[in-house]
N, C-alpha and C positions, 0 to 999 in steps of 0.2 A: 504492500499502498504505497503513495506518496506519501512525505509531509507534510502535515497541513499548515496551513498556507491562510487562510481566513475559518472566520468562528463554525462557521455552516461546514470546514473540514474540516474543524477539532472536533467537532461532536460528531460526526459519524468516523473519524477517526476510532476518539472513543467508545461508543457505537460497538465500530466492526470489532475493537478491540477485546472488550466485554462478553461479545458475544462468540468468541471465539474462546477467551477461556475456559466460561461455563462450558463448549459442545466439548472441550478435549479433556478437561478437568474432569466428570459425566463419563465420556470415555472409559480411561484412564483405569478409575475407579473400577467401571463393570468390567473393563477387559483383566484386572486383577482380580478381581472377586470373579469369575467365571476363569481363571486360569485355575484357580484350585480347584474349582470341584469338575475341570478339566483334568486335572492332575490324580482324583481322585481316584477318577473314571477311568481312565488309561492306566494307570497304574495296577490299582483292581486286574480291569483285565488281563495286564500282561501276568497277574498270582495266582488267575483263575477265581477271582470274589467279582463281586454286581458291580460294586464303589453306593454312592449315593444313589438311592432308587425310590429312596418312601416319600418325599416330600415333590410333589409337583409330577410331573409327566415325565421320565426320564435325572430325577433329582434336580430336575429345571430350579428346583425353588431354594433347595440347600443355600445355595449362598447369602439368603435374602433370611433364612433361619438365622444361619450360624454367626448373622449380623447382628438381629435383635440377641440373642444370647451373650454376644460379647456384649452389647450393649446394658441387658439387668442384668450383668452377673455381680458379686459384691465388690467390689472395688478393695481389695487387701492392697494395705501400704505396711511392713513390718514398721518395728517400734526401732529397732537400731541400724535406718538408713541414712545414707544423707540426701534432706528429701529435697532442697533443690535441686538437686542434679540428679536425684533418681525422678524425678516429673518433667527434664529437662529432654532427659538421656532419648525416650521414644518421641518427645517431640524433633528433635534435632534431626532423628535418623527419617520420619516420613519427611517432614518438611524438605531435604533435600533430596530426596527419594522421586518428591515431585515437581520441584522446582524446574530440572532438567529437562522437562520435557516438552518444556516453555521454549523453546528454540530448534525442537526437533518438526522436518519440516511433512506431512504426509501427506501432500498433493503439491499443484502447480499452480500459480496463480486464479482464480472465480470474476466474475462479474454480476455481481448480484443487486439489481436496483440501480445499475449505473457504475455502483463505488465495485473496482475494481483490489481484490486484495490476495496476499498467498496464506495460504491454507498454514500457518504455523503459526505461533502466536507474535513472536517476533523474528525479525529473518537480521540477523547482524552481522558481521564480518568474519566474528571469531568465536561463532557457535560451536564448535567441537571441545576449543577449550575450554566455553562456559560448562560444560557438559562435563569437560575432563575434573575441568576445581570443582565444581558443585558436588557432585556422587565422591570425591576423596575428599571431602568436611565429611563423608556419610559413616567414616570409622569413630568419630570423635562419640556420637550416640552410642556406639557397640561398647566403646571403651570407656565415656562414662556411667552405660547402665553396669559392670560389672563393679567397677570400683566404687559407684556410689550405694549398690546392693549390701554388701557387705559382709558376702559368703564368700569360701572358698570357690566355689563350682563357678559360681557368675562371674571372676577375678579371672580364672584357668580360662572360661571363657573368652572373655574380653582379652587377655593378651595372646592367645589364640589367633586370634579374628586381629587383633592390631599387627599383626610381626604378617600372619599372612596377607594380610590385604596392604601393606605398606610392602612391600618385596614385591606380590603382581603387578600393583602400580605400574609396576616402573615397565617389565615387559609389556603389559598392554598397551605404555601409551607409545616404548617406540615402538610394537607393532603397525604404529599408523603413520609413523614418517615415512614410511615411501609410497602407500596415496593420498601425504599432500607433497612429495615430489611430483608425481603422476600428475597432481593436477595445479598444484598452485595455489592454493586458497585453502582457511579454517572455517571456509563460509559451506556451512550445507547443503542449502538449497543449491547455489553453488559446485560444490562435487557430486552432488547428485548431475544437473545440467552439464559434466564436459565427460557423462557416462552415456549420454542421448546414440545415435546408433548405432551401425552392428560394422563388424570387417566379411570381408568379402559378403554382406548381404545378409549373412544368417548367423554369425555369432555376435553377443549384444558386445558392447562393450566396455561390459561391468568393467570395475578396476581387479577383480577376481582373475582375471585370466589378459589382464596387461603386463607385459613379459612373462608371461608363462615358463615356468611356475611360480614367476616370484613369491607373487601378492597371493599365490593361494598359500605358500608357506608364510606367507604375512595372517591370513584370514585365518588361515587355522590356529594360529599362537596368538592371535588374539580371541578366540571361542575359546580356549582352555583359559586366558589371562583368564578370562569375561565371568568363567563358570569359579572361577578359585576368586574372585574378588563379589558376587554375589552369593558368597559359602551357600555353594549347591555343592548337591552327590556329585565328584567323589573327592570334591577338596570341602565337608558340612563341618571340621573337621571343632570352628567356635561353639557347636549346637551338634555336637556329640550326643543321641539320649541315651546310647550304652552306657557313655563315658562320667558325661558331667553334669546330666538330669538336665538339657533342654541348655545350656552352659549361661551367660552372660543374661535369657533374661530371667531365668528361673523364679528368682523372686517379683516377678510380674503378671497381674494377674488382670478380666477386663477388660477394657480398650487399651490400657497401655500395653497388654502382652497383642490385642488384636494390631496396632499401631505396629512394632516391628513386622508383624507379621506381611502385611501391608505394604510395609517399606522395599521388605525381601522381595516382593513378587512386583512392587514398579519399579523396583534397579534391573528384575530380568523386563520385561517390556523396554525399558528404555538398552539396556544390551540392543535386544535384538532389532529393535529401532535402529543403533550406529552401526549396528551392521549390515540393516539394509543399504542406510544408506553410502555410505562408504567403499561393499564390496560389489552389495548387485542391483546396483542401477536405482535405487530407493523407486521409486513411484514409474519409474517408467518403463511402460508395454506400449503394446498395441491399442490403438483408441479410433474408436466408431462412432456413428450412429448418432442422435439427433444428440441436442448441446444439452440435457442436463443426462443423456447418459455418457458424453465424452468429458463432461466434468466427473463424473463420477469413479468412472477408470482408475484414472492414476492411487486416488486413494483404497481403492480397491486390490491395486497389485500390488499396493506398499502394507497391508494388513495381513493379503495373502504373505510376503516374504519374512512379517515376524510372526506370523502361525505357527511358521516353519522351523523357526528357531525355539517358540518355548511350547514346539509338540519335540524336537529336538531337544531341550533342557529337564521333559519327562523321560523321555525314554530314556534318555544315557541313567537317571536318578534309579529307574526297574531292572535298571541292567548291571551298574558297577557299581564294587564295594566302592568301600572307602577307603584313601592312600593312610599309612599310618604318616608322626606329623613329619619324623626326620624326612619322608621322602618327598615328602608334600613343599617341604621346605627348601631340600634339594632339587627338583626337577625347575624348582622356578630358575633359583641363580645358577646351575649350571644345565640347564637343556634349556629354558627358555627364554633366554638373558641372551647365551651366547649365540639362539638361532635370529634375534631379534636384529640386535645389530649385527651382523654377515647379510641379514635379508637388505637392511640402510646401504651397505656400504657397496651392495655387489648392484643394488640398484642409484642405486648416486652414480655408480663407475658407467652402468649401460645406457642410464641417458645424459651421461658429460660425451660417451664419443658417440654415443645416434645425434644430439641437439644441434 
């Protein structure tokens, strides 16, 4: 959307921004709720169980029932906690998880009632840096939760989470530099537009195919590091139920526990969005039909890519065992970090020689 110049433009800009905020936030929370339902369904099928099936058709109202349960459960605060930090921790985790979606473009520009606006809350030239910066702050929520709970299980979980997230953040950030070298921009919408078109008429110009197999290696490095960043199997050591009684959120209940839960799944959605935008062309895809369909198809292509990544999260949870902690840390520093650095060096060399 163009920068507002007059009073009418300012009002239109504010209204369009508020509408986008409400729609995106509502969509994100709905996706978070139904990702939990999908995970319980799919893991149940993988383990020869039914999963949620009683509340609504196919258990589709289970997320609503879970939300009401969390709201009406007794909110217990242990007497020995550091109360201000104990209350701040889940708020910090959820806030940072939700903020990062503000710079994610989920479609191209659209024109409604004569107003042209991009399908993202804010289009900034440093969108990728904002996501990396905001999500990195989320580790403070987990660290504060463990420390303020004054429990050995919570403290061990938060220490594990802090070390794990700091370690894998390095490999995650470095794995994206190859894409930045190829596209020359930090803008997420700019990165997507750089992937429009095809090679030889049928191979999409997605970054995952660029300088093959260099960016394919970067993609798998990013994906592995992102799994660890979101504390998901096989990297779920901070909340290992069999060892730490759920880890850093052991002493939390009711909506405070639900906020940690929501933050984890919101971070999964963010990871899936970034992977789709940087490596798989974002919203690019065939567009055809009437004007309404042409406006909706880019959003549909983007959501399908995000769904594939969320399905991959669930599939891996139902398949792989948990790492031992020394294996988890060694894999970051001895495998992923050298691989990401080697990819940067080779990509830079190839681009320098061919430009």
